[in-house]
Chimera marker file (.cmm) of the C-alpha trace (Angstrom):
<marker_set name="trace">
<marker id="1" x="71.427" y="224.334" z="-10.285" r="1" g="1" b="0" radius="0.5"/>
<marker id="2" x="68.141" y="224.317" z="-8.425" r="1" g="1" b="0" radius="0.5"/>
<marker id="3" x="68.738" y="223.932" z="-4.704" r="1" g="1" b="0" radius="0.5"/>
<marker id="4" x="72.419" y="224.790" z="-4.922" r="1" g="1" b="0" radius="0.5"/>
<marker id="5" x="73.859" y="227.738" z="-3.051" r="1" g="1" b="0" radius="0.5"/>
<marker id="6" x="76.672" y="229.940" z="-4.285" r="1" g="1" b="0" radius="0.5"/>
<marker id="7" x="79.866" y="229.618" z="-2.273" r="1" g="1" b="0" radius="0.5"/>
<marker id="8" x="80.875" y="233.242" z="-2.887" r="1" g="1" b="0" radius="0.5"/>
<marker id="9" x="79.142" y="236.421" z="-4.012" r="1" g="1" b="0" radius="0.5"/>
<marker id="10" x="79.191" y="237.405" z="-7.650" r="1" g="1" b="0" radius="0.5"/>
<marker id="11" x="81.869" y="239.858" z="-8.775" r="1" g="1" b="0" radius="0.5"/>
<marker id="12" x="79.341" y="242.676" z="-9.224" r="1" g="1" b="0" radius="0.5"/>
<marker id="13" x="78.098" y="242.263" z="-5.660" r="1" g="1" b="0" radius="0.5"/>
<marker id="14" x="81.626" y="242.570" z="-4.242" r="1" g="1" b="0" radius="0.5"/>
<marker id="15" x="82.184" y="245.842" z="-6.122" r="1" g="1" b="0" radius="0.5"/>
<marker id="16" x="78.802" y="247.184" z="-4.971" r="1" g="1" b="0" radius="0.5"/>
<marker id="17" x="79.703" y="246.709" z="-1.292" r="1" g="1" b="0" radius="0.5"/>
<marker id="18" x="83.395" y="247.619" z="-1.457" r="1" g="1" b="0" radius="0.5"/>
<marker id="19" x="82.962" y="251.125" z="-2.900" r="1" g="1" b="0" radius="0.5"/>
<marker id="20" x="81.168" y="252.602" z="0.136" r="1" g="1" b="0" radius="0.5"/>
<marker id="21" x="83.638" y="250.865" z="2.458" r="1" g="1" b="0" radius="0.5"/>
<marker id="22" x="86.558" y="252.297" z="0.506" r="1" g="1" b="0" radius="0.5"/>
<marker id="23" x="84.993" y="255.770" z="0.610" r="1" g="1" b="0" radius="0.5"/>
<marker id="24" x="84.439" y="255.560" z="4.376" r="1" g="1" b="0" radius="0.5"/>
<marker id="25" x="88.007" y="254.362" z="4.961" r="1" g="1" b="0" radius="0.5"/>
<marker id="26" x="89.360" y="257.287" z="2.916" r="1" g="1" b="0" radius="0.5"/>
<marker id="27" x="87.165" y="259.730" z="4.802" r="1" g="1" b="0" radius="0.5"/>
<marker id="28" x="88.369" y="258.373" z="8.152" r="1" g="1" b="0" radius="0.5"/>
<marker id="29" x="92.011" y="258.735" z="7.075" r="1" g="1" b="0" radius="0.5"/>
<marker id="30" x="91.428" y="262.297" z="5.915" r="1" g="1" b="0" radius="0.5"/>
<marker id="31" x="89.758" y="263.231" z="9.207" r="1" g="1" b="0" radius="0.5"/>
<marker id="32" x="92.584" y="261.622" z="11.187" r="1" g="1" b="0" radius="0.5"/>
<marker id="33" x="95.169" y="263.656" z="9.273" r="1" g="1" b="0" radius="0.5"/>
<marker id="34" x="93.616" y="266.857" z="10.629" r="1" g="1" b="0" radius="0.5"/>
<marker id="35" x="94.349" y="265.801" z="14.177" r="1" g="1" b="0" radius="0.5"/>
<marker id="36" x="97.440" y="265.206" z="16.264" r="1" g="1" b="0" radius="0.5"/>
<marker id="37" x="98.167" y="261.810" z="17.873" r="1" g="1" b="0" radius="0.5"/>
<marker id="38" x="96.480" y="263.072" z="21.060" r="1" g="1" b="0" radius="0.5"/>
<marker id="39" x="93.280" y="263.532" z="19.069" r="1" g="1" b="0" radius="0.5"/>
<marker id="40" x="93.196" y="267.329" z="19.152" r="1" g="1" b="0" radius="0.5"/>
<marker id="41" x="93.390" y="269.734" z="16.258" r="1" g="1" b="0" radius="0.5"/>
<marker id="42" x="96.420" y="272.036" z="16.197" r="1" g="1" b="0" radius="0.5"/>
<marker id="43" x="95.692" y="275.638" z="17.160" r="1" g="1" b="0" radius="0.5"/>
<marker id="44" x="97.502" y="277.461" z="14.323" r="1" g="1" b="0" radius="0.5"/>
<marker id="45" x="98.403" y="281.105" z="14.874" r="1" g="1" b="0" radius="0.5"/>
<marker id="46" x="100.431" y="283.686" z="12.962" r="1" g="1" b="0" radius="0.5"/>
<marker id="47" x="101.280" y="287.401" z="12.899" r="1" g="1" b="0" radius="0.5"/>
<marker id="48" x="97.610" y="288.240" z="12.233" r="1" g="1" b="0" radius="0.5"/>
<marker id="49" x="96.802" y="286.985" z="15.766" r="1" g="1" b="0" radius="0.5"/>
<marker id="50" x="99.089" y="289.555" z="17.431" r="1" g="1" b="0" radius="0.5"/>
<marker id="51" x="97.315" y="291.065" z="20.443" r="1" g="1" b="0" radius="0.5"/>
<marker id="52" x="94.407" y="288.603" z="20.344" r="1" g="1" b="0" radius="0.5"/>
<marker id="53" x="92.887" y="286.346" z="22.991" r="1" g="1" b="0" radius="0.5"/>
<marker id="54" x="92.398" y="282.767" z="21.765" r="1" g="1" b="0" radius="0.5"/>
<marker id="55" x="91.048" y="279.574" z="23.319" r="1" g="1" b="0" radius="0.5"/>
<marker id="56" x="92.670" y="276.142" z="23.645" r="1" g="1" b="0" radius="0.5"/>
<marker id="57" x="91.979" y="272.960" z="25.571" r="1" g="1" b="0" radius="0.5"/>
<marker id="58" x="94.319" y="271.021" z="27.853" r="1" g="1" b="0" radius="0.5"/>
<marker id="59" x="96.543" y="268.809" z="25.721" r="1" g="1" b="0" radius="0.5"/>
<marker id="60" x="96.013" y="270.809" z="22.537" r="1" g="1" b="0" radius="0.5"/>
<marker id="61" x="99.088" y="271.505" z="20.400" r="1" g="1" b="0" radius="0.5"/>
<marker id="62" x="99.691" y="275.153" z="19.492" r="1" g="1" b="0" radius="0.5"/>
<marker id="63" x="101.732" y="276.264" z="16.506" r="1" g="1" b="0" radius="0.5"/>
<marker id="64" x="102.763" y="279.871" z="15.893" r="1" g="1" b="0" radius="0.5"/>
<marker id="65" x="104.199" y="280.643" z="12.451" r="1" g="1" b="0" radius="0.5"/>
<marker id="66" x="106.164" y="283.884" z="12.149" r="1" g="1" b="0" radius="0.5"/>
<marker id="67" x="107.205" y="285.261" z="8.754" r="1" g="1" b="0" radius="0.5"/>
<marker id="68" x="110.115" y="287.698" z="8.743" r="1" g="1" b="0" radius="0.5"/>
<marker id="69" x="110.318" y="290.356" z="6.052" r="1" g="1" b="0" radius="0.5"/>
<marker id="70" x="113.900" y="291.399" z="5.445" r="1" g="1" b="0" radius="0.5"/>
<marker id="71" x="116.699" y="290.443" z="7.794" r="1" g="1" b="0" radius="0.5"/>
<marker id="72" x="116.498" y="289.297" z="11.361" r="1" g="1" b="0" radius="0.5"/>
<marker id="73" x="114.594" y="286.597" z="13.119" r="1" g="1" b="0" radius="0.5"/>
<marker id="74" x="112.337" y="286.026" z="16.075" r="1" g="1" b="0" radius="0.5"/>
<marker id="75" x="113.840" y="285.115" z="19.437" r="1" g="1" b="0" radius="0.5"/>
<marker id="76" x="113.125" y="282.832" z="22.356" r="1" g="1" b="0" radius="0.5"/>
<marker id="77" x="109.453" y="282.831" z="23.410" r="1" g="1" b="0" radius="0.5"/>
<marker id="78" x="108.467" y="284.109" z="26.843" r="1" g="1" b="0" radius="0.5"/>
<marker id="79" x="105.471" y="282.439" z="28.496" r="1" g="1" b="0" radius="0.5"/>
<marker id="80" x="103.705" y="284.024" z="31.475" r="1" g="1" b="0" radius="0.5"/>
<marker id="81" x="102.291" y="280.805" z="32.941" r="1" g="1" b="0" radius="0.5"/>
<marker id="82" x="102.999" y="277.082" z="33.241" r="1" g="1" b="0" radius="0.5"/>
<marker id="83" x="99.630" y="276.457" z="31.526" r="1" g="1" b="0" radius="0.5"/>
<marker id="84" x="101.496" y="276.512" z="28.188" r="1" g="1" b="0" radius="0.5"/>
<marker id="85" x="104.709" y="274.581" z="27.589" r="1" g="1" b="0" radius="0.5"/>
<marker id="86" x="107.227" y="275.510" z="24.885" r="1" g="1" b="0" radius="0.5"/>
<marker id="87" x="108.152" y="272.424" z="22.831" r="1" g="1" b="0" radius="0.5"/>
<marker id="88" x="110.420" y="273.573" z="19.990" r="1" g="1" b="0" radius="0.5"/>
<marker id="89" x="111.123" y="276.074" z="17.248" r="1" g="1" b="0" radius="0.5"/>
<marker id="90" x="112.515" y="275.649" z="13.763" r="1" g="1" b="0" radius="0.5"/>
<marker id="91" x="112.878" y="277.405" z="10.462" r="1" g="1" b="0" radius="0.5"/>
<marker id="92" x="110.732" y="276.047" z="7.655" r="1" g="1" b="0" radius="0.5"/>
<marker id="93" x="112.723" y="274.105" z="5.056" r="1" g="1" b="0" radius="0.5"/>
<marker id="94" x="114.218" y="276.234" z="2.240" r="1" g="1" b="0" radius="0.5"/>
<marker id="95" x="111.655" y="275.011" z="-0.314" r="1" g="1" b="0" radius="0.5"/>
<marker id="96" x="108.848" y="276.361" z="1.929" r="1" g="1" b="0" radius="0.5"/>
<marker id="97" x="110.488" y="279.719" z="2.660" r="1" g="1" b="0" radius="0.5"/>
<marker id="98" x="109.199" y="283.018" z="1.316" r="1" g="1" b="0" radius="0.5"/>
<marker id="99" x="111.860" y="284.967" z="-0.636" r="1" g="1" b="0" radius="0.5"/>
<marker id="100" x="111.105" y="288.010" z="1.577" r="1" g="1" b="0" radius="0.5"/>
<marker id="101" x="112.661" y="286.412" z="4.658" r="1" g="1" b="0" radius="0.5"/>
<marker id="102" x="112.752" y="283.316" z="6.831" r="1" g="1" b="0" radius="0.5"/>
<marker id="103" x="109.679" y="281.669" z="8.344" r="1" g="1" b="0" radius="0.5"/>
<marker id="104" x="109.951" y="280.320" z="11.890" r="1" g="1" b="0" radius="0.5"/>
<marker id="105" x="107.542" y="277.843" z="13.461" r="1" g="1" b="0" radius="0.5"/>
<marker id="106" x="107.130" y="277.700" z="17.245" r="1" g="1" b="0" radius="0.5"/>
<marker id="107" x="105.429" y="274.683" z="18.833" r="1" g="1" b="0" radius="0.5"/>
<marker id="108" x="103.749" y="274.694" z="22.233" r="1" g="1" b="0" radius="0.5"/>
<marker id="109" x="101.308" y="272.507" z="24.175" r="1" g="1" b="0" radius="0.5"/>
<marker id="110" x="98.461" y="273.660" z="26.407" r="1" g="1" b="0" radius="0.5"/>
<marker id="111" x="99.199" y="271.575" z="29.521" r="1" g="1" b="0" radius="0.5"/>
<marker id="112" x="96.933" y="272.951" z="32.267" r="1" g="1" b="0" radius="0.5"/>
<marker id="113" x="93.838" y="275.051" z="32.773" r="1" g="1" b="0" radius="0.5"/>
<marker id="114" x="94.481" y="278.767" z="33.054" r="1" g="1" b="0" radius="0.5"/>
<marker id="115" x="95.671" y="281.677" z="30.998" r="1" g="1" b="0" radius="0.5"/>
<marker id="116" x="99.068" y="282.330" z="29.479" r="1" g="1" b="0" radius="0.5"/>
<marker id="117" x="100.487" y="285.133" z="27.421" r="1" g="1" b="0" radius="0.5"/>
<marker id="118" x="103.020" y="284.021" z="24.844" r="1" g="1" b="0" radius="0.5"/>
<marker id="119" x="105.439" y="286.714" z="23.696" r="1" g="1" b="0" radius="0.5"/>
<marker id="120" x="107.949" y="286.217" z="20.888" r="1" g="1" b="0" radius="0.5"/>
<marker id="121" x="110.452" y="289.080" z="20.480" r="1" g="1" b="0" radius="0.5"/>
<marker id="122" x="111.958" y="290.177" z="17.177" r="1" g="1" b="0" radius="0.5"/>
<marker id="123" x="115.345" y="291.741" z="17.844" r="1" g="1" b="0" radius="0.5"/>
<marker id="124" x="115.810" y="293.502" z="14.490" r="1" g="1" b="0" radius="0.5"/>
<marker id="125" x="112.739" y="295.703" z="14.934" r="1" g="1" b="0" radius="0.5"/>
<marker id="126" x="112.535" y="295.863" z="18.727" r="1" g="1" b="0" radius="0.5"/>
<marker id="127" x="109.017" y="294.461" z="18.306" r="1" g="1" b="0" radius="0.5"/>
<marker id="128" x="107.212" y="291.619" z="20.056" r="1" g="1" b="0" radius="0.5"/>
<marker id="129" x="104.409" y="289.317" z="18.941" r="1" g="1" b="0" radius="0.5"/>
<marker id="130" x="102.004" y="288.608" z="21.811" r="1" g="1" b="0" radius="0.5"/>
<marker id="131" x="98.938" y="286.398" z="22.135" r="1" g="1" b="0" radius="0.5"/>
<marker id="132" x="96.907" y="285.450" z="25.220" r="1" g="1" b="0" radius="0.5"/>
<marker id="133" x="95.695" y="281.863" z="25.381" r="1" g="1" b="0" radius="0.5"/>
<marker id="134" x="92.835" y="280.782" z="27.653" r="1" g="1" b="0" radius="0.5"/>
<marker id="135" x="93.108" y="277.048" z="28.366" r="1" g="1" b="0" radius="0.5"/>
<marker id="136" x="90.147" y="274.961" z="29.533" r="1" g="1" b="0" radius="0.5"/>
<marker id="137" x="89.519" y="271.234" z="30.032" r="1" g="1" b="0" radius="0.5"/>
<marker id="138" x="88.066" y="269.265" z="27.112" r="1" g="1" b="0" radius="0.5"/>
<link id1="1" id2="2" r="1" g="1" b="0" radius="0.2"/>
<link id1="2" id2="3" r="1" g="1" b="0" radius="0.2"/>
<link id1="3" id2="4" r="1" g="1" b="0" radius="0.2"/>
<link id1="4" id2="5" r="1" g="1" b="0" radius="0.2"/>
<link id1="5" id2="6" r="1" g="1" b="0" radius="0.2"/>
<link id1="6" id2="7" r="1" g="1" b="0" radius="0.2"/>
<link id1="7" id2="8" r="1" g="1" b="0" radius="0.2"/>
<link id1="8" id2="9" r="1" g="1" b="0" radius="0.2"/>
<link id1="9" id2="10" r="1" g="1" b="0" radius="0.2"/>
<link id1="10" id2="11" r="1" g="1" b="0" radius="0.2"/>
<link id1="11" id2="12" r="1" g="1" b="0" radius="0.2"/>
<link id1="12" id2="13" r="1" g="1" b="0" radius="0.2"/>
<link id1="13" id2="14" r="1" g="1" b="0" radius="0.2"/>
<link id1="14" id2="15" r="1" g="1" b="0" radius="0.2"/>
<link id1="15" id2="16" r="1" g="1" b="0" radius="0.2"/>
<link id1="16" id2="17" r="1" g="1" b="0" radius="0.2"/>
<link id1="17" id2="18" r="1" g="1" b="0" radius="0.2"/>
<link id1="18" id2="19" r="1" g="1" b="0" radius="0.2"/>
<link id1="19" id2="20" r="1" g="1" b="0" radius="0.2"/>
<link id1="20" id2="21" r="1" g="1" b="0" radius="0.2"/>
<link id1="21" id2="22" r="1" g="1" b="0" radius="0.2"/>
<link id1="22" id2="23" r="1" g="1" b="0" radius="0.2"/>
<link id1="23" id2="24" r="1" g="1" b="0" radius="0.2"/>
<link id1="24" id2="25" r="1" g="1" b="0" radius="0.2"/>
<link id1="25" id2="26" r="1" g="1" b="0" radius="0.2"/>
<link id1="26" id2="27" r="1" g="1" b="0" radius="0.2"/>
<link id1="27" id2="28" r="1" g="1" b="0" radius="0.2"/>
<link id1="28" id2="29" r="1" g="1" b="0" radius="0.2"/>
<link id1="29" id2="30" r="1" g="1" b="0" radius="0.2"/>
<link id1="30" id2="31" r="1" g="1" b="0" radius="0.2"/>
<link id1="31" id2="32" r="1" g="1" b="0" radius="0.2"/>
<link id1="32" id2="33" r="1" g="1" b="0" radius="0.2"/>
<link id1="33" id2="34" r="1" g="1" b="0" radius="0.2"/>
<link id1="34" id2="35" r="1" g="1" b="0" radius="0.2"/>
<link id1="35" id2="36" r="1" g="1" b="0" radius="0.2"/>
<link id1="36" id2="37" r="1" g="1" b="0" radius="0.2"/>
<link id1="37" id2="38" r="1" g="1" b="0" radius="0.2"/>
<link id1="38" id2="39" r="1" g="1" b="0" radius="0.2"/>
<link id1="39" id2="40" r="1" g="1" b="0" radius="0.2"/>
<link id1="40" id2="41" r="1" g="1" b="0" radius="0.2"/>
<link id1="41" id2="42" r="1" g="1" b="0" radius="0.2"/>
<link id1="42" id2="43" r="1" g="1" b="0" radius="0.2"/>
<link id1="43" id2="44" r="1" g="1" b="0" radius="0.2"/>
<link id1="44" id2="45" r="1" g="1" b="0" radius="0.2"/>
<link id1="45" id2="46" r="1" g="1" b="0" radius="0.2"/>
<link id1="46" id2="47" r="1" g="1" b="0" radius="0.2"/>
<link id1="47" id2="48" r="1" g="1" b="0" radius="0.2"/>
<link id1="48" id2="49" r="1" g="1" b="0" radius="0.2"/>
<link id1="49" id2="50" r="1" g="1" b="0" radius="0.2"/>
<link id1="50" id2="51" r="1" g="1" b="0" radius="0.2"/>
<link id1="51" id2="52" r="1" g="1" b="0" radius="0.2"/>
<link id1="52" id2="53" r="1" g="1" b="0" radius="0.2"/>
<link id1="53" id2="54" r="1" g="1" b="0" radius="0.2"/>
<link id1="54" id2="55" r="1" g="1" b="0" radius="0.2"/>
<link id1="55" id2="56" r="1" g="1" b="0" radius="0.2"/>
<link id1="56" id2="57" r="1" g="1" b="0" radius="0.2"/>
<link id1="57" id2="58" r="1" g="1" b="0" radius="0.2"/>
<link id1="58" id2="59" r="1" g="1" b="0" radius="0.2"/>
<link id1="59" id2="60" r="1" g="1" b="0" radius="0.2"/>
<link id1="60" id2="61" r="1" g="1" b="0" radius="0.2"/>
<link id1="61" id2="62" r="1" g="1" b="0" radius="0.2"/>
<link id1="62" id2="63" r="1" g="1" b="0" radius="0.2"/>
<link id1="63" id2="64" r="1" g="1" b="0" radius="0.2"/>
<link id1="64" id2="65" r="1" g="1" b="0" radius="0.2"/>
<link id1="65" id2="66" r="1" g="1" b="0" radius="0.2"/>
<link id1="66" id2="67" r="1" g="1" b="0" radius="0.2"/>
<link id1="67" id2="68" r="1" g="1" b="0" radius="0.2"/>
<link id1="68" id2="69" r="1" g="1" b="0" radius="0.2"/>
<link id1="69" id2="70" r="1" g="1" b="0" radius="0.2"/>
<link id1="70" id2="71" r="1" g="1" b="0" radius="0.2"/>
<link id1="71" id2="72" r="1" g="1" b="0" radius="0.2"/>
<link id1="72" id2="73" r="1" g="1" b="0" radius="0.2"/>
<link id1="73" id2="74" r="1" g="1" b="0" radius="0.2"/>
<link id1="74" id2="75" r="1" g="1" b="0" radius="0.2"/>
<link id1="75" id2="76" r="1" g="1" b="0" radius="0.2"/>
<link id1="76" id2="77" r="1" g="1" b="0" radius="0.2"/>
<link id1="77" id2="78" r="1" g="1" b="0" radius="0.2"/>
<link id1="78" id2="79" r="1" g="1" b="0" radius="0.2"/>
<link id1="79" id2="80" r="1" g="1" b="0" radius="0.2"/>
<link id1="80" id2="81" r="1" g="1" b="0" radius="0.2"/>
<link id1="81" id2="82" r="1" g="1" b="0" radius="0.2"/>
<link id1="82" id2="83" r="1" g="1" b="0" radius="0.2"/>
<link id1="83" id2="84" r="1" g="1" b="0" radius="0.2"/>
<link id1="84" id2="85" r="1" g="1" b="0" radius="0.2"/>
<link id1="85" id2="86" r="1" g="1" b="0" radius="0.2"/>
<link id1="86" id2="87" r="1" g="1" b="0" radius="0.2"/>
<link id1="87" id2="88" r="1" g="1" b="0" radius="0.2"/>
<link id1="88" id2="89" r="1" g="1" b="0" radius="0.2"/>
<link id1="89" id2="90" r="1" g="1" b="0" radius="0.2"/>
<link id1="90" id2="91" r="1" g="1" b="0" radius="0.2"/>
<link id1="91" id2="92" r="1" g="1" b="0" radius="0.2"/>
<link id1="92" id2="93" r="1" g="1" b="0" radius="0.2"/>
<link id1="93" id2="94" r="1" g="1" b="0" radius="0.2"/>
<link id1="94" id2="95" r="1" g="1" b="0" radius="0.2"/>
<link id1="95" id2="96" r="1" g="1" b="0" radius="0.2"/>
<link id1="96" id2="97" r="1" g="1" b="0" radius="0.2"/>
<link id1="97" id2="98" r="1" g="1" b="0" radius="0.2"/>
<link id1="98" id2="99" r="1" g="1" b="0" radius="0.2"/>
<link id1="99" id2="100" r="1" g="1" b="0" radius="0.2"/>
<link id1="100" id2="101" r="1" g="1" b="0" radius="0.2"/>
<link id1="101" id2="102" r="1" g="1" b="0" radius="0.2"/>
<link id1="102" id2="103" r="1" g="1" b="0" radius="0.2"/>
<link id1="103" id2="104" r="1" g="1" b="0" radius="0.2"/>
<link id1="104" id2="105" r="1" g="1" b="0" radius="0.2"/>
<link id1="105" id2="106" r="1" g="1" b="0" radius="0.2"/>
<link id1="106" id2="107" r="1" g="1" b="0" radius="0.2"/>
<link id1="107" id2="108" r="1" g="1" b="0" radius="0.2"/>
<link id1="108" id2="109" r="1" g="1" b="0" radius="0.2"/>
<link id1="109" id2="110" r="1" g="1" b="0" radius="0.2"/>
<link id1="110" id2="111" r="1" g="1" b="0" radius="0.2"/>
<link id1="111" id2="112" r="1" g="1" b="0" radius="0.2"/>
<link id1="112" id2="113" r="1" g="1" b="0" radius="0.2"/>
<link id1="113" id2="114" r="1" g="1" b="0" radius="0.2"/>
<link id1="114" id2="115" r="1" g="1" b="0" radius="0.2"/>
<link id1="115" id2="116" r="1" g="1" b="0" radius="0.2"/>
<link id1="116" id2="117" r="1" g="1" b="0" radius="0.2"/>
<link id1="117" id2="118" r="1" g="1" b="0" radius="0.2"/>
<link id1="118" id2="119" r="1" g="1" b="0" radius="0.2"/>
<link id1="119" id2="120" r="1" g="1" b="0" radius="0.2"/>
<link id1="120" id2="121" r="1" g="1" b="0" radius="0.2"/>
<link id1="121" id2="122" r="1" g="1" b="0" radius="0.2"/>
<link id1="122" id2="123" r="1" g="1" b="0" radius="0.2"/>
<link id1="123" id2="124" r="1" g="1" b="0" radius="0.2"/>
<link id1="124" id2="125" r="1" g="1" b="0" radius="0.2"/>
<link id1="125" id2="126" r="1" g="1" b="0" radius="0.2"/>
<link id1="126" id2="127" r="1" g="1" b="0" radius="0.2"/>
<link id1="127" id2="128" r="1" g="1" b="0" radius="0.2"/>
<link id1="128" id2="129" r="1" g="1" b="0" radius="0.2"/>
<link id1="129" id2="130" r="1" g="1" b="0" radius="0.2"/>
<link id1="130" id2="131" r="1" g="1" b="0" radius="0.2"/>
<link id1="131" id2="132" r="1" g="1" b="0" radius="0.2"/>
<link id1="132" id2="133" r="1" g="1" b="0" radius="0.2"/>
<link id1="133" id2="134" r="1" g="1" b="0" radius="0.2"/>
<link id1="134" id2="135" r="1" g="1" b="0" radius="0.2"/>
<link id1="135" id2="136" r="1" g="1" b="0" radius="0.2"/>
<link id1="136" id2="137" r="1" g="1" b="0" radius="0.2"/>
<link id1="137" id2="138" r="1" g="1" b="0" radius="0.2"/>
</marker_set>
């Protein structure tokens, strides 16, 4: 055996090097799951943000979740500026709903620098959710 070289590493050596690599791969996947395909984290808002000023960057997805207590639902969003684009709205699936009333999710994208006020009316209460979003470049 003197003078011979091993063709492959011993089993213990493989395990020693693969554990950190596996950990780093898992960490990278977890970090990627917190971001959208465009690489930006979703700006998540809800009723607690009513009346607030918040910041976003161009290209950032914005999600507003509105929980209704009792009957009724929220209406079509009104946006004061082309800096924010409305993408879609949907009710959460039944298994994710609160028994107190439906939950609606509104999706937007910050598309240009500027400021936009997003207003979402609720017909049953004659009330409106409003948030002002300041959009800047990355």
